[in-house]
All heavy atoms as a GROMACS GRO file, in nm:
protein
  600
    1MET      N    1   0.756   2.496  -1.334
    1MET     CA    2   0.773   2.354  -1.368
    1MET      C    3   0.655   2.309  -1.455
    1MET      O    4   0.541   2.341  -1.427
    1MET     CB    5   0.781   2.270  -1.240
    1MET     CG    6   0.798   2.123  -1.270
    1MET     SD    7   0.805   2.021  -1.122
    1MET     CE    8   0.978   2.029  -1.093
    2TYR      N    9   0.684   2.233  -1.559
    2TYR     CA   10   0.581   2.185  -1.651
    2TYR      C   11   0.518   2.058  -1.598
    2TYR      O   12   0.588   1.965  -1.557
    2TYR     CB   13   0.642   2.160  -1.790
    2TYR     CG   14   0.540   2.109  -1.887
    2TYR    CD1   15   0.453   2.196  -1.950
    2TYR    CD2   16   0.529   1.973  -1.914
    2TYR    CE1   17   0.358   2.149  -2.039
    2TYR    CE2   18   0.435   1.925  -2.002
    2TYR     CZ   19   0.348   2.014  -2.064
    2TYR     OH   20   0.254   1.968  -2.150
    3LYS      N   21   0.386   2.054  -1.600
    3LYS     CA   22   0.313   1.932  -1.561
    3LYS      C   23   0.264   1.864  -1.688
    3LYS      O   24   0.195   1.926  -1.769
    3LYS     CB   25   0.196   1.969  -1.471
    3LYS     CG   26   0.121   1.847  -1.422
    3LYS     CD   27   0.005   1.885  -1.332
    3LYS     CE   28  -0.066   1.756  -1.293
    3LYS     NZ   29  -0.198   1.780  -1.245
    4PRO      N   30   0.296   1.735  -1.707
    4PRO     CA   31   0.250   1.663  -1.827
    4PRO      C   32   0.097   1.668  -1.838
    4PRO      O   33   0.026   1.663  -1.739
    4PRO     CB   34   0.298   1.520  -1.805
    4PRO     CG   35   0.413   1.534  -1.712
    4PRO     CD   36   0.378   1.650  -1.622
    5ASP      N   37   0.049   1.677  -1.960
    5ASP     CA   38  -0.093   1.689  -1.989
    5ASP      C   39  -0.160   1.552  -2.000
    5ASP      O   40  -0.096   1.453  -2.031
    5ASP     CB   41  -0.109   1.765  -2.122
    5ASP     CG   42  -0.250   1.817  -2.144
    5ASP    OD1   43  -0.338   1.795  -2.058
    5ASP    OD2   44  -0.272   1.880  -2.248
    6THR      N   45  -0.292   1.549  -1.976
    6THR     CA   46  -0.370   1.428  -1.995
    6THR      C   47  -0.484   1.451  -2.094
    6THR      O   48  -0.576   1.370  -2.103
    6THR     CB   49  -0.428   1.377  -1.862
    6THR    OG1   50  -0.505   1.482  -1.803
    6THR    CG2   51  -0.318   1.333  -1.767
    7LEU      N   52  -0.479   1.563  -2.166
    7LEU     CA   53  -0.579   1.596  -2.268
    7LEU      C   54  -0.721   1.602  -2.212
    7LEU      O   55  -0.817   1.568  -2.280
    7LEU     CB   56  -0.573   1.497  -2.385
    7LEU     CG   57  -0.440   1.493  -2.460
    7LEU    CD1   58  -0.443   1.382  -2.564
    7LEU    CD2   59  -0.410   1.626  -2.526
    8GLY      N   60  -0.735   1.638  -2.086
    8GLY     CA   61  -0.867   1.650  -2.026
    8GLY      C   62  -0.919   1.522  -1.964
    8GLY      O   63  -1.025   1.521  -1.903
    9PHE      N   64  -0.846   1.413  -1.978
    9PHE     CA   65  -0.885   1.287  -1.917
    9PHE      C   66  -0.822   1.278  -1.777
    9PHE      O   67  -0.721   1.343  -1.750
    9PHE     CB   68  -0.837   1.167  -2.000
    9PHE     CG   69  -0.902   1.158  -2.135
    9PHE    CD1   70  -0.839   1.209  -2.247
    9PHE    CD2   71  -1.027   1.100  -2.148
    9PHE    CE1   72  -0.900   1.200  -2.372
    9PHE    CE2   73  -1.088   1.091  -2.273
    9PHE     CZ   74  -1.025   1.143  -2.384
   10ASP      N   75  -0.880   1.196  -1.692
   10ASP     CA   76  -0.822   1.175  -1.560
   10ASP      C   77  -0.686   1.108  -1.572
   10ASP      O   78  -0.592   1.140  -1.499
   10ASP     CB   79  -0.913   1.088  -1.472
   10ASP     CG   80  -1.043   1.157  -1.438
   10ASP    OD1   81  -1.047   1.281  -1.440
   10ASP    OD2   82  -1.141   1.087  -1.410
   11LYS      N   83  -0.676   1.016  -1.665
   11LYS     CA   84  -0.552   0.940  -1.685
   11LYS      C   85  -0.552   0.885  -1.827
   11LYS      O   86  -0.656   0.854  -1.883
   11LYS     CB   87  -0.548   0.825  -1.584
   11LYS     CG   88  -0.419   0.752  -1.576
   11LYS     CD   89  -0.315   0.832  -1.503
   11LYS     CE   90  -0.190   0.748  -1.488
   11LYS     NZ   91  -0.081   0.821  -1.429
   12ILE      N   92  -0.434   0.869  -1.884
   12ILE     CA   93  -0.418   0.805  -2.014
   12ILE      C   94  -0.355   0.668  -1.990
   12ILE      O   95  -0.250   0.658  -1.928
   12ILE     CB   96  -0.330   0.888  -2.109
   12ILE    CG1   97  -0.395   1.023  -2.136
   12ILE    CG2   98  -0.303   0.812  -2.239
   12ILE    CD1   99  -0.307   1.119  -2.213
   13TYR      N  100  -0.423   0.563  -2.034
   13TYR     CA  101  -0.375   0.427  -2.017
   13TYR      C  102  -0.336   0.368  -2.152
   13TYR      O  103  -0.411   0.380  -2.248
   13TYR     CB  104  -0.483   0.338  -1.954
   13TYR     CG  105  -0.522   0.382  -1.815
   13TYR    CD1  106  -0.636   0.458  -1.794
   13TYR    CD2  107  -0.444   0.346  -1.705
   13TYR    CE1  108  -0.672   0.498  -1.665
   13TYR    CE2  109  -0.480   0.386  -1.578
   13TYR     CZ  110  -0.593   0.461  -1.559
   13TYR     OH  111  -0.627   0.501  -1.433
   14ILE      N  112  -0.222   0.304  -2.155
   14ILE     CA  113  -0.174   0.237  -2.276
   14ILE      C  114  -0.163   0.088  -2.245
   14ILE      O  115  -0.101   0.050  -2.146
   14ILE     CB  116  -0.035   0.290  -2.319
   14ILE    CG1  117  -0.034   0.442  -2.332
   14ILE    CG2  118   0.012   0.220  -2.447
   14ILE    CD1  119  -0.125   0.498  -2.439
   15LEU      N  120  -0.223   0.005  -2.329
   15LEU     CA  121  -0.211  -0.140  -2.317
   15LEU      C  122  -0.113  -0.188  -2.423
   15LEU      O  123  -0.120  -0.143  -2.538
   15LEU     CB  124  -0.345  -0.209  -2.338
   15LEU     CG  125  -0.455  -0.173  -2.239
   15LEU    CD1  126  -0.584  -0.242  -2.277
   15LEU    CD2  127  -0.415  -0.207  -2.098
   16ASN      N  128  -0.023  -0.277  -2.384
   16ASN     CA  129   0.078  -0.324  -2.479
   16ASN      C  130   0.107  -0.471  -2.456
   16ASN      O  131   0.122  -0.516  -2.343
   16ASN     CB  132   0.206  -0.240  -2.462
   16ASN     CG  133   0.311  -0.277  -2.563
   16ASN    OD1  134   0.412  -0.333  -2.529
   16ASN    ND2  135   0.287  -0.245  -2.688
   17LEU      N  136   0.116  -0.545  -2.566
   17LEU     CA  137   0.153  -0.686  -2.559
   17LEU      C  138   0.304  -0.698  -2.540
   17LEU      O  139   0.381  -0.627  -2.604
   17LEU     CB  140   0.115  -0.757  -2.689
   17LEU     CG  141  -0.034  -0.774  -2.715
   17LEU    CD1  142  -0.057  -0.816  -2.860
   17LEU    CD2  143  -0.094  -0.874  -2.619
   18GLU      N  144   0.346  -0.788  -2.453
   18GLU     CA  145   0.490  -0.810  -2.431
   18GLU      C  146   0.562  -0.847  -2.559
   18GLU      O  147   0.678  -0.810  -2.578
   18GLU     CB  148   0.511  -0.922  -2.329
   18GLU     CG  149   0.494  -0.878  -2.187
   18GLU     CD  150   0.533  -0.987  -2.088
   18GLU    OE1  151   0.521  -1.108  -2.121
   18GLU    OE2  152   0.574  -0.951  -1.978
   19ARG      N  153   0.492  -0.917  -2.649
   19ARG     CA  154   0.557  -0.961  -2.773
   19ARG      C  155   0.569  -0.849  -2.877
   19ARG      O  156   0.619  -0.871  -2.987
   19ARG     CB  157   0.484  -1.082  -2.832
   19ARG     CG  158   0.342  -1.056  -2.875
   19ARG     CD  159   0.278  -1.187  -2.925
   19ARG     NE  160   0.135  -1.183  -2.923
   19ARG     CZ  161   0.060  -1.136  -3.023
   19ARG    NH1  162   0.117  -1.092  -3.133
   19ARG    NH2  163  -0.070  -1.135  -3.012
   20ARG      N  164   0.524  -0.727  -2.840
   20ARG     CA  165   0.533  -0.614  -2.933
   20ARG      C  166   0.609  -0.496  -2.872
   20ARG      O  167   0.558  -0.386  -2.858
   20ARG     CB  168   0.392  -0.570  -2.975
   20ARG     CG  169   0.310  -0.674  -3.050
   20ARG     CD  170   0.382  -0.732  -3.173
   20ARG     NE  171   0.418  -0.633  -3.271
   20ARG     CZ  172   0.350  -0.608  -3.381
   20ARG    NH1  173   0.242  -0.677  -3.409
   20ARG    NH2  174   0.390  -0.516  -3.464
   21PRO      N  175   0.737  -0.518  -2.834
   21PRO     CA  176   0.814  -0.409  -2.772
   21PRO      C  177   0.834  -0.288  -2.864
   21PRO      O  178   0.845  -0.175  -2.817
   21PRO     CB  179   0.947  -0.474  -2.735
   21PRO     CG  180   0.958  -0.590  -2.828
   21PRO     CD  181   0.816  -0.638  -2.850
   22GLU      N  182   0.837  -0.312  -2.996
   22GLU     CA  183   0.856  -0.201  -3.089
   22GLU      C  184   0.737  -0.105  -3.085
   22GLU      O  185   0.754   0.016  -3.101
   22GLU     CB  186   0.882  -0.252  -3.231
   22GLU     CG  187   0.760  -0.305  -3.306
   22GLU     CD  188   0.709  -0.442  -3.262
   22GLU    OE1  189   0.770  -0.508  -3.177
   22GLU    OE2  190   0.605  -0.484  -3.315
   23ARG      N  191   0.617  -0.156  -3.062
   23ARG     CA  192   0.501  -0.069  -3.050
   23ARG      C  193   0.509   0.015  -2.923
   23ARG      O  194   0.476   0.133  -2.923
   23ARG     CB  195   0.372  -0.150  -3.050
   23ARG     CG  196   0.338  -0.205  -3.186
   23ARG     CD  197   0.204  -0.274  -3.183
   23ARG     NE  198   0.167  -0.320  -3.315
   23ARG     CZ  199   0.053  -0.379  -3.343
   23ARG    NH1  200  -0.036  -0.400  -3.248
   23ARG    NH2  201   0.026  -0.418  -3.466
   24ARG      N  202   0.553  -0.049  -2.815
   24ARG     CA  203   0.568   0.025  -2.689
   24ARG      C  204   0.670   0.137  -2.705
   24ARG      O  205   0.646   0.252  -2.663
   24ARG     CB  206   0.610  -0.069  -2.577
   24ARG     CG  207   0.628   0.004  -2.445
   24ARG     CD  208   0.676  -0.086  -2.335
   24ARG     NE  209   0.699  -0.008  -2.216
   24ARG     CZ  210   0.656  -0.040  -2.096
   24ARG    NH1  211   0.587  -0.151  -2.078
   24ARG    NH2  212   0.681   0.037  -1.993
   25GLU      N  213   0.784   0.107  -2.766
   25GLU     CA  214   0.887   0.209  -2.788
   25GLU      C  215   0.833   0.325  -2.871
   25GLU      O  216   0.860   0.441  -2.840
   25GLU     CB  217   1.009   0.146  -2.855
   25GLU     CG  218   1.082   0.049  -2.766
   25GLU     CD  219   1.184  -0.034  -2.842
   25GLU    OE1  220   1.213  -0.006  -2.960
   25GLU    OE2  221   1.235  -0.132  -2.781
   26ARG      N  222   0.760   0.292  -2.976
   26ARG     CA  223   0.707   0.396  -3.065
   26ARG      C  224   0.608   0.487  -2.991
   26ARG      O  225   0.616   0.609  -3.000
   26ARG     CB  226   0.642   0.332  -3.188
   26ARG     CG  227   0.602   0.435  -3.292
   26ARG     CD  228   0.554   0.371  -3.421
   26ARG     NE  229   0.438   0.287  -3.399
   26ARG     CZ  230   0.425   0.163  -3.448
   26ARG    NH1  231   0.520   0.109  -3.518
   26ARG    NH2  232   0.316   0.095  -3.425
   27ILE      N  233   0.515   0.427  -2.913
   27ILE     CA  234   0.415   0.509  -2.844
   27ILE      C  235   0.479   0.590  -2.732
   27ILE      O  236   0.441   0.704  -2.707
   27ILE     CB  237   0.296   0.425  -2.793
   27ILE    CG1  238   0.178   0.514  -2.754
   27ILE    CG2  239   0.333   0.337  -2.676
   27ILE    CD1  240   0.110   0.586  -2.864
   28GLU      N  241   0.581   0.533  -2.666
   28GLU     CA  242   0.649   0.609  -2.560
   28GLU      C  243   0.721   0.731  -2.618
   28GLU      O  244   0.718   0.839  -2.558
   28GLU     CB  245   0.747   0.520  -2.485
   28GLU     CG  246   0.678   0.426  -2.389
   28GLU     CD  247   0.774   0.343  -2.307
   28GLU    OE1  248   0.862   0.277  -2.365
   28GLU    OE2  249   0.759   0.345  -2.184
   29LYS      N  250   0.784   0.716  -2.733
   29LYS     CA  251   0.850   0.830  -2.798
   29LYS      C  252   0.748   0.937  -2.835
   29LYS      O  253   0.770   1.056  -2.813
   29LYS     CB  254   0.927   0.785  -2.922
   29LYS     CG  255   1.054   0.710  -2.891
   29LYS     CD  256   1.122   0.664  -3.018
   29LYS     CE  257   1.244   0.580  -2.985
   29LYS     NZ  258   1.309   0.526  -3.105
   30LEU      N  259   0.637   0.895  -2.891
   30LEU     CA  260   0.534   0.989  -2.932
   30LEU      C  261   0.475   1.063  -2.812
   30LEU      O  262   0.463   1.186  -2.813
   30LEU     CB  263   0.422   0.915  -3.007
   30LEU     CG  264   0.301   0.999  -3.047
   30LEU    CD1  265   0.340   1.109  -3.145
   30LEU    CD2  266   0.194   0.911  -3.105
   31LEU      N  267   0.441   0.990  -2.707
   31LEU     CA  268   0.382   1.052  -2.589
   31LEU      C  269   0.480   1.145  -2.518
   31LEU      O  270   0.440   1.251  -2.468
   31LEU     CB  271   0.330   0.945  -2.493
   31LEU     CG  272   0.213   0.862  -2.548
   31LEU    CD1  273   0.184   0.743  -2.458
   31LEU    CD2  274   0.089   0.947  -2.566
   32ALA      N  275   0.607   1.111  -2.518
   32ALA     CA  276   0.709   1.198  -2.458
   32ALA      C  277   0.721   1.327  -2.539
   32ALA      O  278   0.730   1.437  -2.483
   32ALA     CB  279   0.843   1.126  -2.451
   33GLU      N  280   0.719   1.313  -2.671
   33GLU     CA  281   0.728   1.431  -2.758
   33GLU      C  282   0.609   1.523  -2.737
   33GLU      O  283   0.622   1.646  -2.738
   33GLU     CB  284   0.736   1.387  -2.904
   33GLU     CG  285   0.761   1.500  -3.000
   33GLU     CD  286   0.782   1.453  -3.142
   33GLU    OE1  287   0.849   1.349  -3.162
   33GLU    OE2  288   0.731   1.519  -3.234
   34LEU      N  289   0.491   1.464  -2.715
   34LEU     CA  290   0.370   1.542  -2.692
   34LEU      C  291   0.356   1.588  -2.548
   34LEU      O  292   0.263   1.658  -2.513
   34LEU     CB  293   0.246   1.460  -2.732
   34LEU     CG  294   0.234   1.426  -2.880
   34LEU    CD1  295   0.121   1.327  -2.903
   34LEU    CD2  296   0.214   1.552  -2.963
   35LYS      N  297   0.450   1.544  -2.462
   35LYS     CA  298   0.450   1.579  -2.320
   35LYS      C  299   0.321   1.538  -2.251
   35LYS      O  300   0.261   1.613  -2.176
   35LYS     CB  301   0.479   1.727  -2.301
   35LYS     CG  302   0.617   1.769  -2.350
   35LYS     CD  303   0.640   1.915  -2.329
   35LYS     CE  304   0.778   1.962  -2.364
   35LYS     NZ  305   0.848   1.909  -2.472
   36LEU      N  306   0.280   1.413  -2.278
   36LEU     CA  307   0.157   1.360  -2.218
   36LEU      C  308   0.192   1.268  -2.102
   36LEU      O  309   0.291   1.195  -2.105
   36LEU     CB  310   0.075   1.285  -2.323
   36LEU     CG  311   0.021   1.370  -2.437
   36LEU    CD1  312  -0.055   1.283  -2.537
   36LEU    CD2  313  -0.067   1.481  -2.385
   37ASP      N  314   0.107   1.270  -2.000
   37ASP     CA  315   0.121   1.183  -1.885
   37ASP      C  316   0.043   1.055  -1.912
   37ASP      O  317  -0.073   1.062  -1.953
   37ASP     CB  318   0.066   1.254  -1.761
   37ASP     CG  319   0.090   1.178  -1.634
   37ASP    OD1  320   0.182   1.094  -1.629
   37ASP    OD2  321   0.013   1.200  -1.538
   38TYR      N  322   0.104   0.941  -1.889
   38TYR     CA  323   0.039   0.814  -1.922
   38TYR      C  324   0.093   0.702  -1.833
   38TYR      O  325   0.196   0.718  -1.768
   38TYR     CB  326   0.063   0.778  -2.069
   38TYR     CG  327   0.210   0.758  -2.101
   38TYR    CD1  328   0.266   0.632  -2.096
   38TYR    CD2  329   0.292   0.866  -2.132
   38TYR    CE1  330   0.400   0.612  -2.124
   38TYR    CE2  331   0.426   0.847  -2.160
   38TYR     CZ  332   0.479   0.721  -2.155
   38TYR     OH  333   0.612   0.702  -2.181
   39SER      N  334   0.024   0.590  -1.834
   39SER     CA  335   0.069   0.468  -1.768
   39SER      C  336   0.054   0.354  -1.868
   39SER      O  337  -0.046   0.346  -1.939
   39SER     CB  338  -0.015   0.437  -1.644
   39SER     OG  339   0.006   0.535  -1.545
   40ILE      N  340   0.155   0.266  -1.871
   40ILE     CA  341   0.151   0.151  -1.962
   40ILE      C  342   0.125   0.025  -1.881
   40ILE      O  343   0.186   0.004  -1.775
   40ILE     CB  344   0.281   0.138  -2.042
   40ILE    CG1  345   0.297   0.257  -2.135
   40ILE    CG2  346   0.283   0.007  -2.121
   40ILE    CD1  347   0.418   0.252  -2.225
   41PHE      N  348   0.035  -0.059  -1.932
   41PHE     CA  349   0.001  -0.186  -1.870
   41PHE      C  350   0.021  -0.298  -1.969
   41PHE      O  351  -0.003  -0.282  -2.089
   41PHE     CB  352  -0.145  -0.186  -1.823
   41PHE     CG  353  -0.170  -0.093  -1.709
   41PHE    CD1  354  -0.202   0.039  -1.732
   41PHE    CD2  355  -0.158  -0.137  -1.578
   41PHE    CE1  356  -0.224   0.126  -1.626
   41PHE    CE2  357  -0.180  -0.050  -1.472
   41PHE     CZ  358  -0.213   0.081  -1.496
   42ARG      N  359   0.065  -0.411  -1.918
   42ARG     CA  360   0.082  -0.529  -2.003
   42ARG      C  361  -0.056  -0.583  -2.039
   42ARG      O  362  -0.140  -0.607  -1.953
   42ARG     CB  363   0.161  -0.634  -1.927
   42ARG     CG  364   0.193  -0.756  -2.010
   42ARG     CD  365   0.277  -0.852  -1.934
   42ARG     NE  366   0.210  -0.884  -1.808
   42ARG     CZ  367   0.259  -0.961  -1.714
   42ARG    NH1  368   0.378  -1.012  -1.727
   42ARG    NH2  369   0.192  -0.986  -1.606
   43ALA      N  370  -0.080  -0.601  -2.167
   43ALA     CA  371  -0.208  -0.654  -2.215
   43ALA      C  372  -0.210  -0.806  -2.206
   43ALA      O  373  -0.106  -0.871  -2.212
   43ALA     CB  374  -0.231  -0.610  -2.360
   44VAL      N  375  -0.329  -0.861  -2.192
   44VAL     CA  376  -0.346  -1.006  -2.195
   44VAL      C  377  -0.333  -1.050  -2.341
   44VAL      O  378  -0.400  -0.997  -2.430
   44VAL     CB  379  -0.483  -1.047  -2.139
   44VAL    CG1  380  -0.508  -1.196  -2.158
   44VAL    CG2  381  -0.494  -1.009  -1.993
   45ASP      N  382  -0.246  -1.146  -2.364
   45ASP     CA  383  -0.224  -1.195  -2.500
   45ASP      C  384  -0.322  -1.308  -2.528
   45ASP      O  385  -0.306  -1.419  -2.477
   45ASP     CB  386  -0.080  -1.243  -2.514
   45ASP     CG  387  -0.040  -1.268  -2.658
   45ASP    OD1  388  -0.131  -1.287  -2.742
   45ASP    OD2  389   0.080  -1.268  -2.686
   46GLY      N  390  -0.423  -1.281  -2.608
   46GLY     CA  391  -0.525  -1.379  -2.641
   46GLY      C  392  -0.471  -1.505  -2.706
   46GLY      O  393  -0.530  -1.612  -2.696
   47ARG      N  394  -0.355  -1.493  -2.772
   47ARG     CA  395  -0.295  -1.610  -2.835
   47ARG      C  396  -0.248  -1.712  -2.732
   47ARG      O  397  -0.228  -1.828  -2.763
   47ARG     CB  398  -0.178  -1.570  -2.923
   47ARG     CG  399  -0.221  -1.495  -3.047
   47ARG     CD  400  -0.100  -1.464  -3.132
   47ARG     NE  401  -0.140  -1.392  -3.252
   47ARG     CZ  402  -0.057  -1.348  -3.342
   47ARG    NH1  403   0.073  -1.368  -3.326
   47ARG    NH2  404  -0.100  -1.284  -3.447
   48LYS      N  405  -0.226  -1.666  -2.610
   48LYS     CA  406  -0.177  -1.755  -2.504
   48LYS      C  407  -0.291  -1.815  -2.421
   48LYS      O  408  -0.265  -1.896  -2.334
   48LYS     CB  409  -0.080  -1.682  -2.413
   48LYS     CG  410   0.049  -1.642  -2.483
   48LYS     CD  411   0.143  -1.575  -2.387
   48LYS     CE  412   0.274  -1.541  -2.455
   48LYS     NZ  413   0.367  -1.476  -2.362
   49LEU      N  414  -0.413  -1.771  -2.448
   49LEU     CA  415  -0.526  -1.823  -2.372
   49LEU      C  416  -0.574  -1.954  -2.433
   49LEU      O  417  -0.582  -1.968  -2.554
   49LEU     CB  418  -0.640  -1.722  -2.370
   49LEU     CG  419  -0.614  -1.593  -2.292
   49LEU    CD1  420  -0.734  -1.500  -2.306
   49LEU    CD2  421  -0.584  -1.621  -2.147
   50ASN      N  422  -0.608  -2.048  -2.349
   50ASN     CA  423  -0.665  -2.174  -2.393
   50ASN      C  424  -0.779  -2.206  -2.296
   50ASN      O  425  -0.796  -2.138  -2.194
   50ASN     CB  426  -0.558  -2.284  -2.396
   50ASN     CG  427  -0.491  -2.301  -2.262
   50ASN    OD1  428  -0.554  -2.300  -2.157
   50ASN    ND2  429  -0.359  -2.317  -2.264
   51PRO      N  430  -0.861  -2.304  -2.326
   51PRO     CA  431  -0.975  -2.334  -2.239
   51PRO      C  432  -0.936  -2.358  -2.093
   51PRO      O  433  -1.006  -2.315  -2.002
   51PRO     CB  434  -1.036  -2.459  -2.301
   51PRO     CG  435  -1.000  -2.451  -2.446
   51PRO     CD  436  -0.862  -2.388  -2.447
   52GLU      N  437  -0.822  -2.422  -2.070
   52GLU     CA  438  -0.779  -2.448  -1.933
   52GLU      C  439  -0.745  -2.319  -1.859
   52GLU      O  440  -0.782  -2.300  -1.744
   52GLU     CB  441  -0.657  -2.542  -1.933
   52GLU     CG  442  -0.685  -2.683  -1.982
   52GLU     CD  443  -0.692  -2.693  -2.136
   52GLU    OE1  444  -0.634  -2.608  -2.206
   52GLU    OE2  445  -0.760  -2.785  -2.184
   53LYS      N  446  -0.674  -2.229  -1.926
   53LYS     CA  447  -0.637  -2.101  -1.864
   53LYS      C  448  -0.761  -2.018  -1.838
   53LYS      O  449  -0.774  -1.954  -1.733
   53LYS     CB  450  -0.537  -2.026  -1.953
   53LYS     CG  451  -0.490  -1.895  -1.895
   53LYS     CD  452  -0.410  -1.918  -1.767
   53LYS     CE  453  -0.351  -1.787  -1.718
   53LYS     NZ  454  -0.282  -1.802  -1.590
   54LEU      N  455  -0.855  -2.016  -1.933
   54LEU     CA  456  -0.979  -1.940  -1.914
   54LEU      C  457  -1.057  -1.994  -1.795
   54LEU      O  458  -1.108  -1.917  -1.713
   54LEU     CB  459  -1.064  -1.945  -2.042
   54LEU     CG  460  -1.006  -1.869  -2.161
   54LEU    CD1  461  -1.090  -1.896  -2.285
   54LEU    CD2  462  -0.996  -1.721  -2.133
   55ALA      N  463  -1.064  -2.127  -1.782
   55ALA     CA  464  -1.135  -2.188  -1.669
   55ALA      C  465  -1.066  -2.151  -1.538
   55ALA      O  466  -1.132  -2.120  -1.438
   55ALA     CB  467  -1.141  -2.339  -1.686
   56GLU      N  468  -0.934  -2.151  -1.538
   56GLU     CA  469  -0.857  -2.113  -1.420
   56GLU      C  470  -0.888  -1.969  -1.376
   56GLU      O  471  -0.893  -1.938  -1.258
   56GLU     CB  472  -0.708  -2.128  -1.452
   56GLU     CG  473  -0.614  -2.085  -1.342
   56GLU     CD  474  -0.469  -2.091  -1.388
   56GLU    OE1  475  -0.431  -2.191  -1.454
   56GLU    OE2  476  -0.395  -1.997  -1.358
   57LEU      N  477  -0.910  -1.882  -1.475
   57LEU     CA  478  -0.941  -1.742  -1.447
   57LEU      C  479  -1.089  -1.720  -1.418
   57LEU      O  480  -1.130  -1.608  -1.385
   57LEU     CB  481  -0.898  -1.655  -1.566
   57LEU     CG  482  -0.748  -1.650  -1.594
   57LEU    CD1  483  -0.722  -1.580  -1.727
   57LEU    CD2  484  -0.674  -1.582  -1.481
   58GLY      N  485  -1.171  -1.824  -1.434
   58GLY     CA  486  -1.314  -1.812  -1.410
   58GLY      C  487  -1.389  -1.745  -1.524
   58GLY      O  488  -1.498  -1.693  -1.506
   59VAL      N  489  -1.332  -1.750  -1.644
   59VAL     CA  490  -1.393  -1.688  -1.761
   59VAL      C  491  -1.478  -1.792  -1.834
   59VAL      O  492  -1.432  -1.902  -1.861
   59VAL     CB  493  -1.285  -1.633  -1.857
   59VAL    CG1  494  -1.347  -1.580  -1.985
   59VAL    CG2  495  -1.202  -1.527  -1.787
   60THR      N  496  -1.599  -1.755  -1.865
   60THR     CA  497  -1.686  -1.843  -1.946
   60THR      C  498  -1.715  -1.773  -2.078
   60THR      O  499  -1.732  -1.651  -2.084
   60THR     CB  500  -1.817  -1.874  -1.873
   60THR    OG1  501  -1.882  -1.751  -1.840
   60THR    CG2  502  -1.792  -1.953  -1.746
   61ILE      N  503  -1.720  -1.851  -2.182
   61ILE     CA  504  -1.744  -1.799  -2.316
   61ILE      C  505  -1.894  -1.799  -2.342
   61ILE      O  506  -1.964  -1.896  -2.308
   61ILE     CB  507  -1.672  -1.885  -2.422
   61ILE    CG1  508  -1.522  -1.895  -2.391
   61ILE    CG2  509  -1.695  -1.832  -2.563
   61ILE    CD1  510  -1.448  -1.764  -2.394
   62LEU      N  511  -1.942  -1.691  -2.402
   62LEU     CA  512  -2.083  -1.684  -2.437
   62LEU      C  513  -2.118  -1.794  -2.537
   62LEU      O  514  -2.039  -1.822  -2.629
   62LEU     CB  515  -2.116  -1.547  -2.498
   62LEU     CG  516  -2.102  -1.428  -2.405
   62LEU    CD1  517  -2.120  -1.299  -2.485
   62LEU    CD2  518  -2.205  -1.434  -2.295
   63PRO      N  519  -2.234  -1.856  -2.523
   63PRO     CA  520  -2.275  -1.960  -2.617
   63PRO      C  521  -2.276  -1.905  -2.760
   63PRO      O  522  -2.324  -1.796  -2.786
   63PRO     CB  523  -2.416  -1.996  -2.572
   63PRO     CG  524  -2.423  -1.953  -2.430
   63PRO     CD  525  -2.333  -1.834  -2.418
   64GLY      N  526  -2.216  -1.979  -2.851
   64GLY     CA  527  -2.215  -1.939  -2.991
   64GLY      C  528  -2.103  -1.845  -3.029
   64GLY      O  529  -2.085  -1.812  -3.146
   65TYR      N  530  -2.023  -1.799  -2.931
   65TYR     CA  531  -1.913  -1.707  -2.962
   65TYR      C  532  -1.800  -1.780  -3.031
   65TYR      O  533  -1.763  -1.891  -2.994
   65TYR     CB  534  -1.859  -1.639  -2.837
   65TYR     CG  535  -1.736  -1.555  -2.864
   65TYR    CD1  536  -1.748  -1.429  -2.919
   65TYR    CD2  537  -1.609  -1.605  -2.840
   65TYR    CE1  538  -1.636  -1.353  -2.948
   65TYR    CE2  539  -1.496  -1.530  -2.868
   65TYR     CZ  540  -1.511  -1.404  -2.922
   65TYR     OH  541  -1.400  -1.329  -2.951
   66GLU      N  542  -1.743  -1.716  -3.134
   66GLU     CA  543  -1.626  -1.771  -3.201
   66GLU      C  544  -1.526  -1.659  -3.223
   66GLU      O  545  -1.561  -1.554  -3.275
   66GLU     CB  546  -1.664  -1.833  -3.336
   66GLU     CG  547  -1.545  -1.892  -3.409
   66GLU     CD  548  -1.581  -1.952  -3.544
   66GLU    OE1  549  -1.683  -2.022  -3.550
   66GLU    OE2  550  -1.508  -1.930  -3.640
   67ASP      N  551  -1.403  -1.681  -3.182
   67ASP     CA  552  -1.296  -1.587  -3.205
   67ASP      C  553  -1.263  -1.590  -3.354
   67ASP      O  554  -1.216  -1.691  -3.405
   67ASP     CB  555  -1.175  -1.626  -3.121
   67ASP     CG  556  -1.061  -1.525  -3.132
   67ASP    OD1  557  -1.038  -1.472  -3.242
   67ASP    OD2  558  -0.996  -1.502  -3.029
   68MET      N  559  -1.286  -1.480  -3.423
   68MET     CA  560  -1.269  -1.477  -3.567
   68MET      C  561  -1.124  -1.499  -3.612
   68MET      O  562  -1.099  -1.562  -3.712
   68MET     CB  563  -1.320  -1.344  -3.624
   68MET     CG  564  -1.468  -1.320  -3.598
   68MET     SD  565  -1.574  -1.445  -3.668
   68MET     CE  566  -1.561  -1.402  -3.840
   69SER      N  567  -1.029  -1.449  -3.533
   69SER     CA  568  -0.890  -1.463  -3.574
   69SER      C  569  -0.831  -1.599  -3.542
   69SER      O  570  -0.745  -1.648  -3.613
   69SER     CB  571  -0.805  -1.353  -3.512
   69SER     OG  572  -0.810  -1.360  -3.371
   70LEU      N  573  -0.877  -1.660  -3.432
   70LEU     CA  574  -0.820  -1.789  -3.391
   70LEU      C  575  -0.914  -1.906  -3.417
   70LEU      O  576  -0.878  -2.020  -3.391
   70LEU     CB  577  -0.783  -1.785  -3.242
   70LEU     CG  578  -0.678  -1.680  -3.204
   70LEU    CD1  579  -0.657  -1.680  -3.054
   70LEU    CD2  580  -0.548  -1.705  -3.277
   71LYS      N  581  -1.033  -1.879  -3.466
   71LYS     CA  582  -1.131  -1.982  -3.499
   71LYS      C  583  -1.156  -2.078  -3.381
   71LYS      O  584  -1.147  -2.198  -3.393
   71LYS     CB  585  -1.088  -2.063  -3.621
   71LYS     CG  586  -1.065  -1.980  -3.743
   71LYS     CD  587  -1.193  -1.917  -3.793
   71LYS     CE  588  -1.169  -1.842  -3.922
   71LYS     NZ  589  -1.249  -1.727  -3.936
   72ARG      N  590  -1.182  -2.017  -3.264
   72ARG     CA  591  -1.213  -2.100  -3.148
   72ARG      C  592  -1.333  -2.044  -3.075
   72ARG      O  593  -1.373  -1.934  -3.089
   72ARG     CB  594  -1.095  -2.112  -3.053
   72ARG     CG  595  -1.047  -1.978  -3.002
   72ARG     CD  596  -0.935  -1.997  -2.904
   72ARG     NE  597  -0.895  -1.862  -2.863
   72ARG     CZ  598  -0.796  -1.837  -2.783
   72ARG    NH1  599  -0.723  -1.934  -2.737
   72ARG    NH2  600  -0.765  -1.715  -2.751
   0.00000   0.00000   0.00000
């Protein structure tokens, strides 16, 4: 019986945004073809974060930090 490979790592983790299902499909096809063992986790979508949500999660922003893509 063949055991899927992890390329020498303990585990292969894939993070994927819910709004990008095509990326998940593409990486799953590739990893299956390569016969690699992996786990996929839903990534936190930074576009959905706002100051209220960050406060709810207990996240504080470093002084002077600015998100380059969202200008916040």
